[in-house]
C-alpha positions in Angstrom: -13.2 39.0 2.9 -12.4 35.3 3.1 -9.1 34.3 4.4 -7.4 31.3 2.7 -5.7 29.0 5.1 -3.6 25.9 4.7 -5.7 22.7 5.4 -5.1 20.8 8.5 -3.6 17.3 8.2 -6.7 15.7 9.6 -8.8 17.5 6.9 -6.7 16.2 4.0 -7.9 12.8 2.9 -5.1 10.4 2.0 -5.4 8.3 -1.1 -6.5 4.8 -0.4 -5.5 3.6 -3.9 -2.6 1.1 -3.8 0.4 1.8 -6.0 0.1 0.5 -9.5 1.6 -3.0 -9.6 3.6 -4.1 -12.5 3.6 -7.8 -13.3 7.1 -8.9 -14.4 7.5 -12.4 -15.8 11.0 -13.6 -15.7 12.1 -17.1 -15.9 15.7 -18.3 -16.2 16.8 -21.8 -17.0 20.1 -23.3 -16.1 21.7 -22.4 -19.4 21.6 -18.7 -18.8 25.0 -17.4 -17.5 24.8 -15.8 -14.0 26.1 -12.5 -15.3 23.2 -12.3 -17.8 20.8 -12.9 -14.9 22.3 -10.2 -12.8 22.4 -7.7 -15.8 18.7 -8.4 -16.5 17.7 -8.1 -12.9 19.7 -4.8 -12.7 17.4 -3.3 -15.3 14.3 -3.7 -13.0 13.2 -1.2 -10.5 13.6 -1.7 -6.8 9.8 -2.2 -6.4 9.7 -4.8 -9.2 12.6 -6.7 -7.5 10.7 -6.6 -4.2 7.6 -8.1 -5.8 9.6 -10.9 -7.4 11.3 -11.6 -4.1 8.0 -11.8 -2.2 6.5 -14.0 -4.9 9.6 -16.3 -4.6 9.2 -16.5 -0.8 12.5 -14.5 -0.2 13.2 -11.6 2.1 12.1 -8.5 0.2 14.0 -5.8 2.2 17.5 -4.4 1.8 19.2 -2.5 -1.0 18.7 -3.2 -4.7 22.0 -5.0 -4.8 20.9 -7.2 -1.9 17.7 -8.1 -3.8 19.6 -8.9 -6.9 22.0 -11.1 -5.0 19.1 -13.0 -3.4 17.3 -13.5 -6.7 20.3 -14.4 -8.8 
């Protein structure tokens, strides 16, 4: 009889695939009111906001509210 055991951590191969990236194209001109910008950014996920912050050369850590404040 074969005994089934739980695999060891070293035997389990971790996925090397990077998380699926989503390209978000957002451009705001000076005529868009700030509250609309904040509302639009608020609809994005945390990871999307991080990507936009990194692309903009801004700090990409902190809470979602922190990222929105930096990007707005």
